[in-house]
Legacy VTK file of the C-alpha trace (Angstrom):
# vtk DataFile Version 3.0
C-alpha trace
ASCII
DATASET POLYDATA
POINTS 49 float
1.697 -16.851 -2.549
-0.782 -14.256 -3.657
-2.573 -14.725 -0.439
0.720 -14.061 1.602
1.668 -10.926 -0.834
-2.207 -9.616 -0.407
-1.625 -10.239 3.299
1.948 -8.106 3.245
0.796 -5.510 1.273
-2.511 -4.890 3.686
0.349 -4.507 6.649
2.246 -2.113 5.394
-0.958 -0.046 4.220
-1.431 -0.094 7.655
1.344 0.871 8.802
1.911 3.803 6.111
-1.588 4.911 7.074
-0.690 4.669 11.259
2.502 6.916 9.457
0.017 9.039 7.645
-2.462 9.973 10.929
1.065 10.878 13.104
2.762 12.947 10.414
0.036 13.974 7.781
2.265 16.998 6.489
5.418 14.938 6.254
4.552 11.814 4.676
1.091 12.684 2.903
3.302 12.201 -0.371
4.915 9.502 0.450
1.377 7.620 2.022
-0.270 8.605 -1.976
2.536 7.196 -3.480
2.180 4.088 -1.608
-1.359 3.413 -2.512
-1.163 4.264 -5.946
1.771 1.928 -6.658
-0.156 -0.814 -3.721
-3.020 -0.525 -6.383
-0.815 -0.342 -9.337
0.665 -3.889 -8.198
-2.801 -5.463 -6.971
-4.345 -4.712 -10.413
-1.404 -6.575 -12.334
-1.548 -9.406 -10.841
-5.242 -9.540 -11.219
-4.524 -9.248 -14.927
-1.514 -12.334 -14.479
-4.147 -14.443 -13.137
LINES 1 50
49 0 1 2 3 4 5 6 7 8 9 10 11 12 13 14 15 16 17 18 19 20 21 22 23 24 25 26 27 28 29 30 31 32 33 34 35 36 37 38 39 40 41 42 43 44 45 46 47 48
């Protein structure tokens, strides 16, 4: 389950990265927030393991 979650997180990160490249000014803050939220969730799961 953890591996699948990481794959989903990486896929979402790639999609968000594409949006960031297409619309840097509009999605810059959203991209940054997504990265921070993803990193926080990953750390939380790593601590539980």
